[in-house]
Phi, psi and omega in degrees: 000136183288136182282160179261154177296336180293342180274357184277346184057046177288156176299152186305317178299320180288318180297322179294317179295320179295320179294321179295329180279358176084014179284129177237296181260144179276147172283165181304319181293323178292319182297325182269326187276321186301312179299325180290316180295326179297335178275352178086017180271154174289147184227138171239101188254134176242119179204149177295151176295144181091011182256010175091035181292329182299313178292331182296328178255336184287312184298312178293327177296313179297323178299317182283337180273353181299334179293343181260357185294144183213143178271001180293146177271356181288129178300332181296336179273001180229062177283163178290120180244342177224131182239125179244118182252134183224157187279330187236159182294316182298318180293321178297316180297321180293314180296320179298321178296320179296314180297320179297324178291320179295325186261015187296333181259010176252176177260012178281140180254147177223155179209162179228139176228132176206164184285173180085358180232163178295138182283339187298311177299323178294321179297317179299321179294318180292324181294334178287338181099128178220145176273325182242121181244121177256132188205158164266150188301316184298311181291327178296321177297323177300317181288327177294315180294330179274004179064025178273334182237125177246124188245022184280358177241019180290130179253336184226136177233131178241125174252097182264143185052050186297325181295325179292323179296324178288322179298320181290336181103027183272004184302313178300321178295319178298318180297320178294316181296314182295337178288340178275352186267156176297151179293320180273105181201167175256127183244129179241128181238124180235139180200148177279338180230146178245110177256167177302326179295322179296319181294323177293320177298317179295321179294334182276327190238353178254141181251112180046058184289151172271118182274125180241119179232105180279347176206167179300133180306144179069017179266145178272160181293140182288344181277357183258123175276122185254129180230137176240120182243139175282126181207130174291164183302328182273357182246003185292321178296321177297322179294321178298315178300319183294315181293318178300322182287310185290327181268352181065037184276133181261326181225150180195152167272143173232116184259135175232167186269341185231154178292322179295315178295329178298310180296318181296315182295319179299317179295321181294315180294327177295318178294334181273009172098008180258135179286109191226148171219160183248149178220113178207176189291340181279349177280150177291161182298324179296319178295321180294318179293322178293322178296317178295319181295321178295323179290319180294322183280352179089004177290336180239136181269322184239129177250104179273123188212161171269188183290000174298336180255006185279345186249115164078351181295122185253093175244115188287151171062033171274114190282342187210156173227132176249131169263090178298322172244137173293129184296146178293324180258124183299327181293333177294335177298318180299318183286324180298309185286349175286356176285346177240165181067037184272149177054040175088353179284158178274154181206167180236132176240117182247126177244125180264119189248124175262177184295338182267007185260014186299317182293320180294321178294322177297324177295322178294319177300318180294321181291315182278347181057047179211156179273131181263128178260116180269118184262165174258126183276130178272129180258150179289321180271170184258015181294134181300154183263139164073158174288323177235141177296144186298127174084354180229159180267021183272144178284142178282169183294332183298334184251007176281157181289125177301155185297326184291347179256356182286144179260128179276147180291326180282146178294144182287133180291142180294142180288146181289135179082007181261128179237118181295146181289136178277141181249118178285140183229131179284122181295344180300325184282352178267349181285149174286164182289134177232131180288146181286140181280341181282138177267116182247125179276128180296150184297324183289334177283325180293333182273003178293148184294140181293344181290351179077020180284348181076021181244134180291150179293343180281348180262118182283138179289157181287133181283141179277131181247143178290136180283140178284325180233138175279144180294138181273127179275125180263123180293146178295148180269128179287142179289000000 
């Protein structure tokens, strides 16, 4: 039976904030991780995304940091004591908002720093002093080098979505950041997937960690219905329309593999009458935040995005996720479909598979350790599917030449009553060339000078100039 938050004996300010947020029963990861973190032990947690990992590490950290809370305005009384590292800007902003809500009735301060924004407001916030700092690795290093962030009193470090940070290439940055921290600290590592690299990272920086696995590593949430449909590249948009119609879906994530494809697909769906926006790494941070806000508020129905949004974004009640492109990395599939079916709600994950995706689907099967059944999607209209029929190199009827444009091998019979227009032709143009018998002197020859010098009158003669020196006559040498 799932435990209640009332059984945790949280401090009154934290318990009040949790009650206001409507939290009653703990999720499995929260039930197992919170008591361990409260004891100050290192934790290596494996749980699917959307199971409440943020509260699992935030609440016990705030509980243990309450002994340091101070009403003083001096920055020296508010050093950084807990550091939370995340791979993406959106996830960092989201976690910082959650921590601020949990700590709203305490005197603990929190701040968030990430790239894509001006450093000056972040610097002013850090200079005031914060106990909990949420950051992405790159921007945190910028503040460390600028002497804006001092980490010599950090007691707790959280590496959330650690596998994604390694995929992005943050390992060198993580190693540099961890070198600035005290040796004696509590380190918490959370990830939805456990790769050999993650285990090596845990072995290097965690001391006798308690491993918490609320489900088999790399397993998808049981509340998500997963469907794989065969669809050619030219029929994927049609498949999205069909699923949205038959399932009555109002909002959904649509994941693609490239930033260019993300923008193109969003524009195409917008032209087809769907309220759509795009979210990818080439957009400015302000544009990305506005796109997320529009999706959360319901102004936008479809959020077309790359894997920048596949990790940790917590948008409640999103009923479906579409994989327009099968992800190159099988582990990204787990994170993508984790955007739906969150906090126990049901969700639908649809993956559109073309003929060239066989290897990628096999990688997902290997990761999930299950056989994937690729279905054929039934369409309401009778329009032929795809540029090429699935599994064969034959062209579909949609791309065949219509009968009215086909050319017959036999000559077409002349129409009755039709008389071709006669074209008059001047016989002069049919004669062969004949040289003229008259001798015509060209104008340029007529203008030649009568003196016979062979020079045209248009050419001015050279002017004679007086010599400055007379030539010296050299007498001949006698033999």
